[in-house]
Gaussian input, Z-matrix of N, CA and C with variables (Angstrom, degrees):
# hf/3-21g

backbone

0 1
 N
 C     1     B1
 C     2     B2     1     A1
 N     3     B3     2     A2     1     D1
 C     4     B4     3     A3     2     D2
 C     5     B5     4     A4     3     D3
 N     6     B6     5     A5     4     D4
 C     7     B7     6     A6     5     D5
 C     8     B8     7     A7     6     D6
 N     9     B9     8     A8     7     D7
 C    10    B10     9     A9     8     D8
 C    11    B11    10    A10     9     D9
 N    12    B12    11    A11    10    D10
 C    13    B13    12    A12    11    D11
 C    14    B14    13    A13    12    D12
 N    15    B15    14    A14    13    D13
 C    16    B16    15    A15    14    D14
 C    17    B17    16    A16    15    D15
 N    18    B18    17    A17    16    D16
 C    19    B19    18    A18    17    D17
 C    20    B20    19    A19    18    D18
 N    21    B21    20    A20    19    D19
 C    22    B22    21    A21    20    D20
 C    23    B23    22    A22    21    D21
 N    24    B24    23    A23    22    D22
 C    25    B25    24    A24    23    D23
 C    26    B26    25    A25    24    D24
 N    27    B27    26    A26    25    D25
 C    28    B28    27    A27    26    D26
 C    29    B29    28    A28    27    D27
 N    30    B30    29    A29    28    D28
 C    31    B31    30    A30    29    D29
 C    32    B32    31    A31    30    D30
 N    33    B33    32    A32    31    D31
 C    34    B34    33    A33    32    D32
 C    35    B35    34    A34    33    D33
 N    36    B36    35    A35    34    D34
 C    37    B37    36    A36    35    D35
 C    38    B38    37    A37    36    D36
 N    39    B39    38    A38    37    D37
 C    40    B40    39    A39    38    D38
 C    41    B41    40    A40    39    D39
 N    42    B42    41    A41    40    D40
 C    43    B43    42    A42    41    D41
 C    44    B44    43    A43    42    D42
 N    45    B45    44    A44    43    D43
 C    46    B46    45    A45    44    D44
 C    47    B47    46    A46    45    D45
 N    48    B48    47    A47    46    D46
 C    49    B49    48    A48    47    D47
 C    50    B50    49    A49    48    D48
 N    51    B51    50    A50    49    D49
 C    52    B52    51    A51    50    D50
 C    53    B53    52    A52    51    D51
 N    54    B54    53    A53    52    D52
 C    55    B55    54    A54    53    D53
 C    56    B56    55    A55    54    D54
 N    57    B57    56    A56    55    D55
 C    58    B58    57    A57    56    D56
 C    59    B59    58    A58    57    D57
 N    60    B60    59    A59    58    D58
 C    61    B61    60    A60    59    D59
 C    62    B62    61    A61    60    D60
 N    63    B63    62    A62    61    D61
 C    64    B64    63    A63    62    D62
 C    65    B65    64    A64    63    D63
 N    66    B66    65    A65    64    D64
 C    67    B67    66    A66    65    D65
 C    68    B68    67    A67    66    D66
 N    69    B69    68    A68    67    D67
 C    70    B70    69    A69    68    D68
 C    71    B71    70    A70    69    D69
 N    72    B72    71    A71    70    D70
 C    73    B73    72    A72    71    D71
 C    74    B74    73    A73    72    D72
 N    75    B75    74    A74    73    D73
 C    76    B76    75    A75    74    D74
 C    77    B77    76    A76    75    D75
 N    78    B78    77    A77    76    D76
 C    79    B79    78    A78    77    D77
 C    80    B80    79    A79    78    D78
 N    81    B81    80    A80    79    D79
 C    82    B82    81    A81    80    D80
 C    83    B83    82    A82    81    D81
 N    84    B84    83    A83    82    D82
 C    85    B85    84    A84    83    D83
 C    86    B86    85    A85    84    D84
 N    87    B87    86    A86    85    D85
 C    88    B88    87    A87    86    D86
 C    89    B89    88    A88    87    D87
 N    90    B90    89    A89    88    D88
 C    91    B91    90    A90    89    D89
 C    92    B92    91    A91    90    D90
 N    93    B93    92    A92    91    D91
 C    94    B94    93    A93    92    D92
 C    95    B95    94    A94    93    D93
 N    96    B96    95    A95    94    D94
 C    97    B97    96    A96    95    D95
 C    98    B98    97    A97    96    D96
 N    99    B99    98    A98    97    D97
 C   100   B100    99    A99    98    D98
 C   101   B101   100   A100    99    D99
 N   102   B102   101   A101   100   D100
 C   103   B103   102   A102   101   D101
 C   104   B104   103   A103   102   D102
 N   105   B105   104   A104   103   D103
 C   106   B106   105   A105   104   D104
 C   107   B107   106   A106   105   D105
 N   108   B108   107   A107   106   D106
 C   109   B109   108   A108   107   D107
 C   110   B110   109   A109   108   D108
 N   111   B111   110   A110   109   D109
 C   112   B112   111   A111   110   D110
 C   113   B113   112   A112   111   D111
 N   114   B114   113   A113   112   D112
 C   115   B115   114   A114   113   D113
 C   116   B116   115   A115   114   D114
 N   117   B117   116   A116   115   D115
 C   118   B118   117   A117   116   D116
 C   119   B119   118   A118   117   D117
 N   120   B120   119   A119   118   D118
 C   121   B121   120   A120   119   D119
 C   122   B122   121   A121   120   D120
 N   123   B123   122   A122   121   D121
 C   124   B124   123   A123   122   D122
 C   125   B125   124   A124   123   D123
 N   126   B126   125   A125   124   D124
 C   127   B127   126   A126   125   D125
 C   128   B128   127   A127   126   D126
 N   129   B129   128   A128   127   D127
 C   130   B130   129   A129   128   D128
 C   131   B131   130   A130   129   D129
 N   132   B132   131   A131   130   D130
 C   133   B133   132   A132   131   D131
 C   134   B134   133   A133   132   D132
 N   135   B135   134   A134   133   D133
 C   136   B136   135   A135   134   D134
 C   137   B137   136   A136   135   D135
 N   138   B138   137   A137   136   D136
 C   139   B139   138   A138   137   D137
 C   140   B140   139   A139   138   D138
 N   141   B141   140   A140   139   D139
 C   142   B142   141   A141   140   D140
 C   143   B143   142   A142   141   D141
 N   144   B144   143   A143   142   D142
 C   145   B145   144   A144   143   D143
 C   146   B146   145   A145   144   D144
 N   147   B147   146   A146   145   D145
 C   148   B148   147   A147   146   D146
 C   149   B149   148   A148   147   D147
 N   150   B150   149   A149   148   D148
 C   151   B151   150   A150   149   D149
 C   152   B152   151   A151   150   D150
 N   153   B153   152   A152   151   D151
 C   154   B154   153   A153   152   D152
 C   155   B155   154   A154   153   D153
 N   156   B156   155   A155   154   D154
 C   157   B157   156   A156   155   D155
 C   158   B158   157   A157   156   D156
 N   159   B159   158   A158   157   D157
 C   160   B160   159   A159   158   D158
 C   161   B161   160   A160   159   D159
 N   162   B162   161   A161   160   D160
 C   163   B163   162   A162   161   D161
 C   164   B164   163   A163   162   D162
 N   165   B165   164   A164   163   D163
 C   166   B166   165   A165   164   D164
 C   167   B167   166   A166   165   D165
 N   168   B168   167   A167   166   D166
 C   169   B169   168   A168   167   D167
 C   170   B170   169   A169   168   D168
 N   171   B171   170   A170   169   D169
 C   172   B172   171   A171   170   D170
 C   173   B173   172   A172   171   D171
 N   174   B174   173   A173   172   D172
 C   175   B175   174   A174   173   D173
 C   176   B176   175   A175   174   D174
 N   177   B177   176   A176   175   D175
 C   178   B178   177   A177   176   D176
 C   179   B179   178   A178   177   D177
 N   180   B180   179   A179   178   D178
 C   181   B181   180   A180   179   D179
 C   182   B182   181   A181   180   D180
 N   183   B183   182   A182   181   D181
 C   184   B184   183   A183   182   D182
 C   185   B185   184   A184   183   D183
 N   186   B186   185   A185   184   D184
 C   187   B187   186   A186   185   D185
 C   188   B188   187   A187   186   D186
 N   189   B189   188   A188   187   D187
 C   190   B190   189   A189   188   D188
 C   191   B191   190   A190   189   D189
 N   192   B192   191   A191   190   D190
 C   193   B193   192   A192   191   D191
 C   194   B194   193   A193   192   D192
 N   195   B195   194   A194   193   D193
 C   196   B196   195   A195   194   D194
 C   197   B197   196   A196   195   D195
 N   198   B198   197   A197   196   D196
 C   199   B199   198   A198   197   D197
 C   200   B200   199   A199   198   D198
 N   201   B201   200   A200   199   D199
 C   202   B202   201   A201   200   D200
 C   203   B203   202   A202   201   D201
 N   204   B204   203   A203   202   D202
 C   205   B205   204   A204   203   D203
 C   206   B206   205   A205   204   D204
 N   207   B207   206   A206   205   D205
 C   208   B208   207   A207   206   D206
 C   209   B209   208   A208   207   D207
 N   210   B210   209   A209   208   D208
 C   211   B211   210   A210   209   D209
 C   212   B212   211   A211   210   D210
 N   213   B213   212   A212   211   D211
 C   214   B214   213   A213   212   D212
 C   215   B215   214   A214   213   D213
 N   216   B216   215   A215   214   D214
 C   217   B217   216   A216   215   D215
 C   218   B218   217   A217   216   D216
 N   219   B219   218   A218   217   D217
 C   220   B220   219   A219   218   D218
 C   221   B221   220   A220   219   D219
 N   222   B222   221   A221   220   D220
 C   223   B223   222   A222   221   D221
 C   224   B224   223   A223   222   D222
 N   225   B225   224   A224   223   D223
 C   226   B226   225   A225   224   D224
 C   227   B227   226   A226   225   D225
 N   228   B228   227   A227   226   D226
 C   229   B229   228   A228   227   D227
 C   230   B230   229   A229   228   D228
 N   231   B231   230   A230   229   D229
 C   232   B232   231   A231   230   D230
 C   233   B233   232   A232   231   D231
 N   234   B234   233   A233   232   D232
 C   235   B235   234   A234   233   D233
 C   236   B236   235   A235   234   D234
 N   237   B237   236   A236   235   D235
 C   238   B238   237   A237   236   D236
 C   239   B239   238   A238   237   D237

   B1=1.4725
   B2=1.5268
   B3=1.3040
   B4=1.4534
   B5=1.5198
   B6=1.3080
   B7=1.4642
   B8=1.5283
   B9=1.3330
   B10=1.4639
   B11=1.5208
   B12=1.3313
   B13=1.4627
   B14=1.5225
   B15=1.3347
   B16=1.4631
   B17=1.5268
   B18=1.3215
   B19=1.4596
   B20=1.5200
   B21=1.3345
   B22=1.4622
   B23=1.5227
   B24=1.3385
   B25=1.4656
   B26=1.5324
   B27=1.3309
   B28=1.4665
   B29=1.5306
   B30=1.3279
   B31=1.4642
   B32=1.5268
   B33=1.3137
   B34=1.4703
   B35=1.5290
   B36=1.3325
   B37=1.4690
   B38=1.5260
   B39=1.3317
   B40=1.4596
   B41=1.5393
   B42=1.3391
   B43=1.4749
   B44=1.5249
   B45=1.3244
   B46=1.4584
   B47=1.5219
   B48=1.3261
   B49=1.4690
   B50=1.5332
   B51=1.3325
   B52=1.4655
   B53=1.5212
   B54=1.3201
   B55=1.4690
   B56=1.5273
   B57=1.3274
   B58=1.4742
   B59=1.5300
   B60=1.3295
   B61=1.4629
   B62=1.5318
   B63=1.3188
   B64=1.4700
   B65=1.5314
   B66=1.3367
   B67=1.4722
   B68=1.5261
   B69=1.3303
   B70=1.4703
   B71=1.5254
   B72=1.3292
   B73=1.4610
   B74=1.5310
   B75=1.3471
   B76=1.4695
   B77=1.5249
   B78=1.3297
   B79=1.4630
   B80=1.5256
   B81=1.3217
   B82=1.4673
   B83=1.5268
   B84=1.3182
   B85=1.4580
   B86=1.5151
   B87=1.3032
   B88=1.4500
   B89=1.5200
   B90=1.3345
   B91=1.4663
   B92=1.5291
   B93=1.3244
   B94=1.4618
   B95=1.5342
   B96=1.3253
   B97=1.4608
   B98=1.5301
   B99=1.3285
   B100=1.4615
   B101=1.5307
   B102=1.3379
   B103=1.4665
   B104=1.5250
   B105=1.3355
   B106=1.4626
   B107=1.5208
   B108=1.3341
   B109=1.4581
   B110=1.5324
   B111=1.3361
   B112=1.4677
   B113=1.5291
   B114=1.3360
   B115=1.4684
   B116=1.5255
   B117=1.3331
   B118=1.4628
   B119=1.5215
   B120=1.3310
   B121=1.4701
   B122=1.5243
   B123=1.3219
   B124=1.4640
   B125=1.5335
   B126=1.3409
   B127=1.4664
   B128=1.5305
   B129=1.3461
   B130=1.4701
   B131=1.5291
   B132=1.3160
   B133=1.4721
   B134=1.5301
   B135=1.3430
   B136=1.4677
   B137=1.5298
   B138=1.3345
   B139=1.4681
   B140=1.5265
   B141=1.3422
   B142=1.4647
   B143=1.5244
   B144=1.3214
   B145=1.4638
   B146=1.5195
   B147=1.3308
   B148=1.4666
   B149=1.5205
   B150=1.3214
   B151=1.4618
   B152=1.5221
   B153=1.3178
   B154=1.4608
   B155=1.5229
   B156=1.3351
   B157=1.4611
   B158=1.5210
   B159=1.3152
   B160=1.4502
   B161=1.5319
   B162=1.3189
   B163=1.4550
   B164=1.5135
   B165=1.3064
   B166=1.4632
   B167=1.5205
   B168=1.3297
   B169=1.4584
   B170=1.5290
   B171=1.3264
   B172=1.4682
   B173=1.5216
   B174=1.3269
   B175=1.4590
   B176=1.5138
   B177=1.3316
   B178=1.4721
   B179=1.5259
   B180=1.3442
   B181=1.4695
   B182=1.5164
   B183=1.3307
   B184=1.4603
   B185=1.5265
   B186=1.3351
   B187=1.4684
   B188=1.5160
   B189=1.3287
   B190=1.4621
   B191=1.5172
   B192=1.3239
   B193=1.4594
   B194=1.5167
   B195=1.3333
   B196=1.4600
   B197=1.5230
   B198=1.3190
   B199=1.4737
   B200=1.5265
   B201=1.3312
   B202=1.4657
   B203=1.5313
   B204=1.3344
   B205=1.4675
   B206=1.5278
   B207=1.3291
   B208=1.4613
   B209=1.5293
   B210=1.3227
   B211=1.4658
   B212=1.5212
   B213=1.3213
   B214=1.4660
   B215=1.5323
   B216=1.3394
   B217=1.4680
   B218=1.5341
   B219=1.3222
   B220=1.4662
   B221=1.5297
   B222=1.3328
   B223=1.4623
   B224=1.5237
   B225=1.3275
   B226=1.4553
   B227=1.5332
   B228=1.3368
   B229=1.4704
   B230=1.5247
   B231=1.3313
   B232=1.4657
   B233=1.5271
   B234=1.3470
   B235=1.4560
   B236=1.5273
   B237=1.3215
   B238=1.4725
   B239=1.5086
   A1=108.91
   A2=115.79
   A3=122.16
   A4=109.88
   A5=116.36
   A6=120.92
   A7=109.76
   A8=115.40
   A9=121.33
   A10=107.66
   A11=115.64
   A12=121.66
   A13=106.53
   A14=115.43
   A15=118.63
   A16=108.77
   A17=114.91
   A18=121.88
   A19=107.13
   A20=116.63
   A21=121.36
   A22=112.15
   A23=114.52
   A24=122.92
   A25=105.92
   A26=117.29
   A27=120.21
   A28=115.66
   A29=118.23
   A30=120.81
   A31=113.65
   A32=117.60
   A33=122.35
   A34=110.31
   A35=117.09
   A36=120.27
   A37=111.62
   A38=118.76
   A39=121.26
   A40=110.23
   A41=116.25
   A42=121.25
   A43=109.67
   A44=116.56
   A45=122.02
   A46=110.17
   A47=116.60
   A48=122.13
   A49=110.31
   A50=116.81
   A51=121.48
   A52=111.00
   A53=116.85
   A54=120.31
   A55=110.87
   A56=117.06
   A57=120.27
   A58=110.20
   A59=116.46
   A60=121.65
   A61=110.42
   A62=116.77
   A63=120.31
   A64=110.86
   A65=116.96
   A66=120.33
   A67=111.05
   A68=116.27
   A69=120.67
   A70=112.10
   A71=117.52
   A72=121.70
   A73=112.14
   A74=115.35
   A75=121.22
   A76=113.59
   A77=115.34
   A78=121.42
   A79=106.89
   A80=116.02
   A81=117.70
   A82=108.68
   A83=114.82
   A84=120.41
   A85=109.47
   A86=115.27
   A87=123.02
   A88=106.59
   A89=116.48
   A90=121.63
   A91=109.28
   A92=115.91
   A93=121.97
   A94=107.57
   A95=116.15
   A96=122.21
   A97=109.25
   A98=115.81
   A99=122.06
   A100=112.63
   A101=117.88
   A102=120.74
   A103=110.92
   A104=115.91
   A105=120.29
   A106=112.21
   A107=116.79
   A108=120.32
   A109=109.79
   A110=116.83
   A111=120.67
   A112=113.68
   A113=118.02
   A114=120.42
   A115=110.96
   A116=117.06
   A117=120.34
   A118=110.86
   A119=116.68
   A120=120.29
   A121=110.14
   A122=116.98
   A123=121.74
   A124=109.50
   A125=116.94
   A126=120.89
   A127=110.76
   A128=116.76
   A129=120.99
   A130=109.78
   A131=116.48
   A132=121.33
   A133=110.28
   A134=117.28
   A135=120.97
   A136=110.97
   A137=116.31
   A138=120.93
   A139=112.66
   A140=116.16
   A141=120.01
   A142=114.74
   A143=116.59
   A144=119.72
   A145=111.47
   A146=116.21
   A147=122.44
   A148=108.79
   A149=115.49
   A150=119.91
   A151=107.42
   A152=114.85
   A153=121.42
   A154=108.90
   A155=115.10
   A156=120.73
   A157=108.50
   A158=118.49
   A159=123.15
   A160=110.95
   A161=114.23
   A162=121.21
   A163=104.87
   A164=116.47
   A165=122.19
   A166=108.48
   A167=115.54
   A168=121.41
   A169=107.45
   A170=115.03
   A171=121.39
   A172=106.17
   A173=115.73
   A174=119.27
   A175=109.04
   A176=116.79
   A177=120.07
   A178=112.24
   A179=116.44
   A180=120.05
   A181=110.48
   A182=116.13
   A183=122.51
   A184=108.49
   A185=115.37
   A186=121.61
   A187=108.89
   A188=116.20
   A189=121.39
   A190=106.67
   A191=115.97
   A192=121.36
   A193=110.19
   A194=115.71
   A195=119.49
   A196=112.29
   A197=117.01
   A198=120.50
   A199=111.91
   A200=117.09
   A201=120.08
   A202=112.69
   A203=117.32
   A204=121.80
   A205=112.21
   A206=117.08
   A207=121.94
   A208=113.02
   A209=117.78
   A210=119.65
   A211=111.24
   A212=116.35
   A213=120.13
   A214=111.41
   A215=116.83
   A216=120.55
   A217=110.02
   A218=117.48
   A219=121.43
   A220=110.72
   A221=117.12
   A222=120.98
   A223=110.94
   A224=115.62
   A225=120.90
   A226=110.84
   A227=116.27
   A228=121.57
   A229=112.39
   A230=115.74
   A231=122.25
   A232=112.76
   A233=114.91
   A234=121.80
   A235=107.85
   A236=116.46
   A237=120.88
   A238=109.92
   D1=134.39
   D2=179.47
   D3=-69.94
   D4=135.30
   D5=178.19
   D6=-69.11
   D7=136.75
   D8=178.20
   D9=-118.14
   D10=126.02
   D11=174.11
   D12=-114.90
   D13=139.21
   D14=175.66
   D15=-132.64
   D16=123.42
   D17=177.54
   D18=-93.40
   D19=125.45
   D20=-171.67
   D21=-137.99
   D22=171.08
   D23=162.00
   D24=-133.21
   D25=151.97
   D26=-174.32
   D27=-61.43
   D28=-27.37
   D29=-175.39
   D30=-90.91
   D31=4.93
   D32=-176.02
   D33=-89.62
   D34=115.95
   D35=-178.00
   D36=-70.27
   D37=-34.53
   D38=178.01
   D39=-66.70
   D40=-34.06
   D41=176.35
   D42=-64.08
   D43=-46.37
   D44=179.99
   D45=-61.70
   D46=-43.38
   D47=178.11
   D48=-59.71
   D49=-45.36
   D50=-178.89
   D51=-62.14
   D52=-47.02
   D53=-178.89
   D54=-64.29
   D55=-40.65
   D56=178.00
   D57=-63.77
   D58=-42.49
   D59=179.21
   D60=-60.02
   D61=-46.95
   D62=179.25
   D63=-61.61
   D64=-43.80
   D65=179.24
   D66=-61.67
   D67=-45.41
   D68=-178.69
   D69=-62.36
   D70=-26.59
   D71=-178.90
   D72=-105.24
   D73=16.20
   D74=177.66
   D75=53.27
   D76=40.05
   D77=175.65
   D78=-99.49
   D79=116.57
   D80=178.60
   D81=-77.17
   D82=144.80
   D83=-178.43
   D84=-147.51
   D85=158.95
   D86=174.96
   D87=-105.42
   D88=124.27
   D89=-178.90
   D90=-96.44
   D91=122.69
   D92=178.82
   D93=-109.71
   D94=100.43
   D95=-176.39
   D96=-82.34
   D97=109.35
   D98=-176.88
   D99=-69.25
   D100=-22.46
   D101=175.89
   D102=-71.83
   D103=-38.60
   D104=-177.69
   D105=-77.46
   D106=-31.27
   D107=-177.25
   D108=-136.67
   D109=103.76
   D110=-178.49
   D111=-59.38
   D112=-22.16
   D113=177.36
   D114=-61.21
   D115=-30.73
   D116=179.09
   D117=-66.20
   D118=-38.02
   D119=177.40
   D120=-63.22
   D121=-36.02
   D122=176.91
   D123=-65.53
   D124=-41.45
   D125=177.51
   D126=-60.39
   D127=-43.40
   D128=179.03
   D129=-59.42
   D130=-44.66
   D131=-179.92
   D132=-61.14
   D133=-40.61
   D134=179.08
   D135=-67.58
   D136=-38.48
   D137=-178.09
   D138=-70.86
   D139=-38.75
   D140=-168.50
   D141=-119.16
   D142=-17.46
   D143=-173.54
   D144=79.83
   D145=2.73
   D146=-178.72
   D147=-132.67
   D148=172.79
   D149=173.21
   D150=-121.61
   D151=74.19
   D152=-177.16
   D153=-124.09
   D154=133.69
   D155=173.83
   D156=-118.74
   D157=152.35
   D158=-3.14
   D159=-75.92
   D160=143.40
   D161=166.20
   D162=-109.35
   D163=125.59
   D164=-174.37
   D165=-117.48
   D166=128.87
   D167=179.66
   D168=-116.56
   D169=121.61
   D170=178.31
   D171=-125.65
   D172=109.38
   D173=-174.62
   D174=61.52
   D175=-120.54
   D176=179.45
   D177=-104.23
   D178=11.32
   D179=179.34
   D180=-100.87
   D181=139.33
   D182=-179.33
   D183=-119.51
   D184=128.69
   D185=178.44
   D186=-118.72
   D187=131.49
   D188=175.48
   D189=-102.53
   D190=112.60
   D191=-174.85
   D192=92.34
   D193=156.06
   D194=-178.83
   D195=-108.84
   D196=-56.09
   D197=-173.65
   D198=-54.96
   D199=-44.13
   D200=-177.68
   D201=-73.67
   D202=-12.72
   D203=179.25
   D204=-113.28
   D205=10.57
   D206=-173.49
   D207=-55.11
   D208=-47.15
   D209=-177.49
   D210=-62.76
   D211=-46.93
   D212=-178.98
   D213=-64.24
   D214=-40.96
   D215=178.02
   D216=-65.15
   D217=-44.74
   D218=179.38
   D219=-61.18
   D220=-43.11
   D221=178.31
   D222=-62.37
   D223=-43.78
   D224=-178.02
   D225=-63.32
   D226=-39.06
   D227=-179.23
   D228=-88.98
   D229=0.56
   D230=-179.60
   D231=57.30
   D232=44.92
   D233=176.99
   D234=-93.22
   D235=128.76
   D236=-179.41
   D237=-85.82

C-alpha cells in the first residue's frame, strides 16, 4: 500500500473531508498537523511553493487541496 501523508490544520474543512474519506475507504494515512508543528508548514512550502492545506502526498505525487483532486487521488489509490 502506498504511503499517504496529509498536511492539515484543525480548522480546515477540506482537511476534515479528506481524512474522513480516507477512513471510510480504509486508507491509512499519516496526519501532519501544521498548527501543532510549524516544521510541517515549512515542509508544505518546500513541496508546493505555497502554504496551502490540505497538501496530500501519495508516493511521489503531491496534491494541493482534496476536493478538486478527489478523482485523481481515488484513481491513484484504486478507490471505487
